[in-house]
FIKOLZA-1660 file (N, C-alpha, C; in steps of 0.1 Angstrom, whole numbers, plus 5000, padded with zeros to 4 digits):
% residues 119
   i   px   py   pz ch aa at
   1 4986 5159 5101  A  M  N
   1 4996 5151 5094  A  M CA
   1 4993 5136 5096  A  M  C
   2 4998 5129 5087  A  G  N
   2 4996 5114 5087  A  G CA
   2 5001 5108 5074  A  G  C
   3 4998 5096 5073  A  L  N
   3 5002 5088 5062  A  L CA
   3 4991 5088 5051  A  L  C
   4 4993 5094 5040  A  D  N
   4 4984 5094 5029  A  D CA
   4 4990 5084 5018  A  D  C
   5 4982 5075 5014  A  M  N
   5 4987 5064 5005  A  M CA
   5 4979 5065 4992  A  M  C
   6 4986 5063 4981  A  Y  N
   6 4979 5065 4968  A  Y CA
   6 4983 5054 4958  A  Y  C
   7 4973 5051 4949  A  I  N
   7 4976 5043 4937  A  I CA
   7 4973 5052 4925  A  I  C
   8 4983 5054 4917  A  E  N
   8 4982 5063 4905  A  E CA
   8 4984 5054 4893  A  E  C
   9 4979 5058 4882  A  N  N
   9 4981 5051 4869  A  N CA
   9 4992 5058 4861  A  N  C
  10 4995 5053 4850  A  S  N
  10 5006 5058 4841  A  S CA
  10 5003 5072 4836  A  S  C
  11 4990 5076 4836  A  S  N
  11 4986 5089 4832  A  S CA
  11 4987 5099 4844  A  S  C
  12 4993 5094 4855  A  E  N
  12 4994 5102 4867  A  E CA
  12 4980 5106 4873  A  E  C
  13 4970 5098 4870  A  E  N
  13 4957 5100 4876  A  E CA
  13 4956 5092 4889  A  E  C
  14 4950 5098 4899  A  L  N
  14 4948 5091 4912  A  L CA
  14 4936 5081 4910  A  L  C
  15 4939 5069 4913  A  V  N
  15 4928 5059 4911  A  V CA
  15 4923 5053 4924  A  V  C
  16 4931 5055 4935  A  F  N
  16 4927 5051 4948  A  F CA
  16 4936 5058 4958  A  F  C
  17 4930 5061 4970  A  S  N
  17 4937 5066 4981  A  S CA
  17 4932 5061 4994  A  S  C
  18 4940 5060 5004  A  W  N
  18 4936 5056 5017  A  W CA
  18 4946 5062 5027  A  W  C
  19 4943 5061 5040  A  R  N
  19 4951 5068 5050  A  R CA
  19 4955 5059 5062  A  R  C
  20 4967 5061 5066  A  K  N
  20 4972 5056 5079  A  K CA
  20 4971 5041 5081  A  K  C
  21 4976 5033 5071  A  F  N
  21 4977 5019 5073  A  F CA
  21 4992 5015 5072  A  F  C
  22 5000 5017 5083  A  P  N
  22 5014 5015 5083  A  P CA
  22 5018 5001 5078  A  P  C
  23 5011 4991 5081  A  S  N
  23 5014 4977 5077  A  S CA
  23 5014 4976 5061  A  S  C
  24 5004 4983 5055  A  V  N
  24 5003 4983 5041  A  V CA
  24 5014 4991 5035  A  V  C
  25 5017 5003 5040  A  H  N
  25 5028 5011 5036  A  H CA
  25 5041 5003 5037  A  H  C
  26 5043 4995 5047  A  E  N
  26 5055 4987 5049  A  E CA
  26 5056 4976 5038  A  E  C
  27 5044 4970 5035  A  W  N
  27 5043 4960 5025  A  W CA
  27 5049 4966 5011  A  W  C
  28 5044 4978 5008  A  Y  N
  28 5048 4984 4995  A  Y CA
  28 5063 4988 4996  A  Y  C
  29 5068 4992 5007  A  R  N
  29 5082 4996 5009  A  R CA
  29 5090 4984 5006  A  R  C
  30 5087 4972 5012  A  E  N
  30 5094 4960 5010  A  E CA
  30 5093 4955 4995  A  E  C
  31 5082 4958 4989  A  L  N
  31 5081 4955 4975  A  L CA
  31 5090 4963 4967  A  L  C
  32 5091 4976 4970  A  G  N
  32 5100 4985 4963  A  G CA
  32 5115 4981 4965  A  G  C
  33 5118 4976 4977  A  L  N
  33 5132 4971 4980  A  L CA
  33 5135 4959 4971  A  L  C
  34 5125 4950 4970  A  K  N
  34 5127 4938 4962  A  K CA
  34 5129 4942 4947  A  K  C
  35 5123 4952 4943  A  K  N
  35 5124 4957 4929  A  K CA
  35 5136 4966 4927  A  K  C
  36 5143 4969 4937  A  G  N
  36 5155 4977 4936  A  G CA
  36 5152 4992 4934  A  G  C
  37 5140 4997 4939  A  I  N
  37 5136 5011 4937  A  I CA
  37 5144 5019 4947  A  I  C
  38 5150 5030 4942  A  D  N
  38 5157 5039 4951  A  D CA
  38 5147 5046 4960  A  D  C
  39 5151 5049 4973  A  G  N
  39 5143 5056 4982  A  G CA
  39 5134 5048 4991  A  G  C
  40 5136 5034 4990  A  C  N
  40 5128 5025 4998  A  C CA
  40 5134 5022 5012  A  C  C
  41 5144 5030 5016  A  D  N
  41 5149 5028 5029  A  D CA
  41 5138 5031 5040  A  D  C
  42 5140 5027 5052  A  E  N
  42 5129 5028 5062  A  E CA
  42 5126 5043 5065  A  E  C
  43 5136 5051 5066  A  L  N
  43 5133 5065 5070  A  L CA
  43 5129 5074 5059  A  L  C
  44 5133 5071 5047  A  G  N
  44 5130 5079 5036  A  G CA
  44 5119 5075 5026  A  G  C
  45 5112 5064 5030  A  F  N
  45 5101 5059 5021  A  F CA
  45 5089 5068 5021  A  F  C
  46 5090 5079 5013  A  N  N
  46 5080 5089 5012  A  N CA
  46 5080 5095 4998  A  N  C
  47 5069 5095 4991  A  G  N
  47 5069 5101 4978  A  G CA
  47 5076 5093 4967  A  G  C
  48 5078 5080 4970  A  V  N
  48 5085 5071 4961  A  V CA
  48 5074 5063 4953  A  V  C
  49 5076 5063 4940  A  Q  N
  49 5067 5055 4932  A  Q CA
  49 5072 5041 4930  A  Q  C
  50 5063 5031 4935  A  V  N
  50 5066 5017 4933  A  V CA
  50 5057 5011 4923  A  V  C
  51 5062 5006 4912  A  P  N
  51 5054 5000 4902  A  P CA
  51 5048 4987 4907  A  P  C
  52 5035 4985 4903  A  I  N
  52 5027 4973 4907  A  I CA
  52 5023 4965 4895  A  I  C
  53 5025 4952 4896  A  T  N
  53 5021 4943 4886  A  T CA
  53 5009 4935 4891  A  T  C
  54 5002 4927 4882  A  M  N
  54 4991 4919 4886  A  M CA
  54 4996 4908 4896  A  M  C
  55 5008 4903 4894  A  K  N
  55 5014 4894 4904  A  K CA
  55 5016 4900 4917  A  K  C
  56 5020 4913 4918  A  D  N
  56 5021 4920 4931  A  D CA
  56 5007 4921 4937  A  D  C
  57 4997 4925 4930  A  V  N
  57 4983 4926 4935  A  V CA
  57 4979 4913 4941  A  V  C
  58 4981 4902 4934  A  K  N
  58 4977 4889 4939  A  K CA
  58 4985 4885 4952  A  K  C
  59 4997 4889 4953  A  K  N
  59 5005 4886 4965  A  K CA
  59 5001 4895 4976  A  K  C
  60 4998 4907 4973  A  F  N
  60 4992 4916 4984  A  F CA
  60 4979 4911 4989  A  F  C
  61 4970 4906 4981  A  K  N
  61 4958 4901 4985  A  K CA
  61 4960 4888 4994  A  K  C
  62 4969 4880 4989  A  K  N
  62 4972 4867 4997  A  K CA
  62 4977 4871 5011  A  K  C
  63 4987 4880 5011  A  D  N
  63 4993 4884 5024  A  D CA
  63 4983 4891 5033  A  D  C
  64 4974 4899 5027  A  L  N
  64 4964 4905 5035  A  L CA
  64 4954 4895 5041  A  L  C
  65 4949 4886 5033  A  L  N
  65 4940 4876 5037  A  L CA
  65 4946 4866 5048  A  L  C
  66 4958 4863 5046  A  N  N
  66 4965 4854 5055  A  N CA
  66 4971 4862 5067  A  N  C
  67 4968 4875 5068  A  K  N
  67 4974 4883 5079  A  K CA
  67 4989 4882 5080  A  K  C
  68 4995 4882 5068  A  N  N
  68 5009 4881 5067  A  N CA
  68 5015 4895 5065  A  N  C
  69 5011 4904 5074  A  M  N
  69 5015 4918 5073  A  M CA
  69 5023 4922 5086  A  M  C
  70 5031 4932 5085  A  N  N
  70 5039 4936 5096  A  N CA
  70 5031 4947 5104  A  N  C
  71 5022 4942 5113  A  Y  N
  71 5013 4951 5120  A  Y CA
  71 5020 4959 5130  A  Y  C
  72 5032 4955 5134  A  D  N
  72 5040 4962 5144  A  D CA
  72 5048 4974 5139  A  D  C
  73 5049 4975 5126  A  V  N
  73 5057 4986 5120  A  V CA
  73 5051 4999 5125  A  V  C
  74 5060 5009 5128  A  K  N
  74 5055 5022 5132  A  K CA
  74 5061 5033 5124  A  K  C
  75 5054 5044 5123  A  G  N
  75 5059 5056 5117  A  G CA
  75 5057 5068 5126  A  G  C
  76 5066 5077 5125  A  F  N
  76 5066 5089 5133  A  F CA
  76 5052 5096 5132  A  F  C
  77 5047 5098 5120  A  F  N
  77 5035 5105 5118  A  F CA
  77 5022 5096 5118  A  F  C
  78 5024 5083 5118  A  F  N
  78 5012 5075 5116  A  F CA
  78 5011 5063 5124  A  F  C
  79 5018 5062 5135  A  G  N
  79 5016 5051 5145  A  G CA
  79 5018 5037 5140  A  G  C
  80 5010 5027 5145  A  S  N
  80 5011 5014 5140  A  S CA
  80 4997 5008 5139  A  S  C
  81 4996 4996 5133  A  D  N
  81 4983 4989 5131  A  D CA
  81 4981 4978 5142  A  D  C
  82 4991 4977 5151  A  S  N
  82 4991 4965 5160  A  S CA
  82 4980 4965 5170  A  S  C
  83 4973 4976 5173  A  N  N
  83 4963 4977 5183  A  N CA
  83 4949 4978 5177  A  N  C
  84 4947 4974 5165  A  M  N
  84 4933 4976 5159  A  M CA
  84 4923 4967 5166  A  M  C
  85 4912 4973 5169  A  D  N
  85 4901 4965 5174  A  D CA
  85 4893 4959 5163  A  D  C
  86 4883 4951 5165  A  K  N
  86 4876 4944 5155  A  K CA
  86 4870 4953 5144  A  K  C
  87 4864 4964 5149  A  E  N
  87 4858 4973 5139  A  E CA
  87 4869 4980 5131  A  E  C
  88 4880 4984 5136  A  Q  N
  88 4891 4990 5129  A  Q CA
  88 4897 4980 5119  A  Q  C
  89 4898 4967 5123  A  F  N
  89 4904 4957 5114  A  F CA
  89 4894 4954 5103  A  F  C
  90 4881 4955 5105  A  S  N
  90 4871 4953 5095  A  S CA
  90 4872 4964 5084  A  S  C
  91 4874 4976 5089  A  Y  N
  91 4876 4988 5080  A  Y CA
  91 4889 4987 5072  A  Y  C
  92 4899 4983 5079  A  Y  N
  92 4913 4980 5073  A  Y CA
  92 4911 4970 5061  A  Y  C
  93 4905 4959 5064  A  M  N
  93 4903 4949 5053  A  M CA
  93 4894 4954 5042  A  M  C
  94 4884 4961 5045  A  E  N
  94 4874 4966 5035  A  E CA
  94 4882 4976 5026  A  E  C
  95 4889 4985 5031  A  E  N
  95 4896 4995 5023  A  E CA
  95 4907 4989 5014  A  E  C
  96 4914 4979 5020  A  N  N
  96 4924 4973 5012  A  N CA
  96 4919 4964 5001  A  N  C
  97 4908 4957 5004  A  M  N
  97 4901 4949 4993  A  M CA
  97 4896 4958 4982  A  M  C
  98 4891 4970 4986  A  K  N
  98 4887 4980 4975  A  K CA
  98 4899 4984 4967  A  K  C
  99 4911 4986 4973  A  S  N
  99 4923 4990 4966  A  S CA
  99 4927 4979 4956  A  S  C
 100 4925 4966 4960  A  I  N
 100 4928 4955 4952  A  I CA
 100 4919 4955 4939  A  I  C
 101 4907 4957 4942  A  K  N
 101 4897 4957 4930  A  K CA
 101 4901 4968 4920  A  K  C
 102 4904 4980 4925  A  V  N
 102 4907 4991 4917  A  V CA
 102 4920 4988 4909  A  V  C
 103 4930 4983 4916  A  M  N
 103 4943 4980 4909  A  M CA
 103 4941 4969 4898  A  M  C
 104 4933 4959 4901  A  K  N
 104 4931 4949 4890  A  K CA
 104 4923 4955 4878  A  K  C
 105 4914 4964 4881  A  E  N
 105 4907 4971 4870  A  E CA
 105 4916 4979 4861  A  E  C
 106 4925 4986 4868  A  E  N
 106 4934 4995 4860  A  E CA
 106 4944 4986 4852  A  E  C
 107 4949 4975 4858  A  L  N
 107 4958 4967 4851  A  L CA
 107 4951 4959 4840  A  L  C
 108 4939 4956 4842  A  N  N
 108 4931 4949 4831  A  N CA
 108 4929 4958 4819  A  N  C
 109 4929 4972 4822  A  K  N
 109 4927 4981 4811  A  K CA
 109 4940 4984 4804  A  K  C
 110 4951 4977 4808  A  G  N
 110 4964 4979 4802  A  G CA
 110 4972 4990 4808  A  G  C
 111 4967 4996 4819  A  K  N
 111 4974 5008 4825  A  K CA
 111 4986 5002 4834  A  K  C
 112 4996 5010 4835  A  K  N
 112 5006 5008 4845  A  K CA
 112 5002 5015 4858  A  K  C
 113 5004 5009 4870  A  I  N
 113 5000 5016 4882  A  I CA
 113 5012 5016 4892  A  I  C
 114 5011 5025 4901  A  Y  N
 114 5022 5028 4911  A  Y CA
 114 5016 5030 4925  A  Y  C
 115 5023 5026 4935  A  Y  N
 115 5020 5030 4949  A  Y CA
 115 5029 5042 4952  A  Y  C
 116 5023 5051 4959  A  S  N
 116 5031 5062 4964  A  S CA
 116 5025 5067 4977  A  S  C
 117 5032 5075 4984  A  S  N
 117 5027 5080 4997  A  S CA
 117 5032 5094 5000  A  S  C
 118 5026 5100 5010  A  W  N
 118 5031 5113 5015  A  W CA
 118 5028 5113 5030  A  W  C
 119 5038 5117 5038  A  W  N
 119 5035 5118 5052  A  W CA
 119 5043 5130 5057  A  W  C
% end
């Protein structure tokens, strides 16, 4: 068990997936709350599709690079990011930068994209 995270496009195709980054999951939960998406409460944020725009991708990248993420957020099945060592943080950044690249590519193709998760 754990936190599986997905970016899907409007054709319901999986375009990116990654695992167990609670701070990123929390970032998208907060985005969903700001957008008024049902199901973005703390306990139930699972399997909810959050639409992502280019503006959202740019904000995510900015927050990621500025380390403006909630690294202390915890999940029952997926722990927290607060104790990452240098190697883990490097992997964390690499995977999330890959997700940004893929999201931009999909949006530039005119596709709608969504974040979702399963834990």
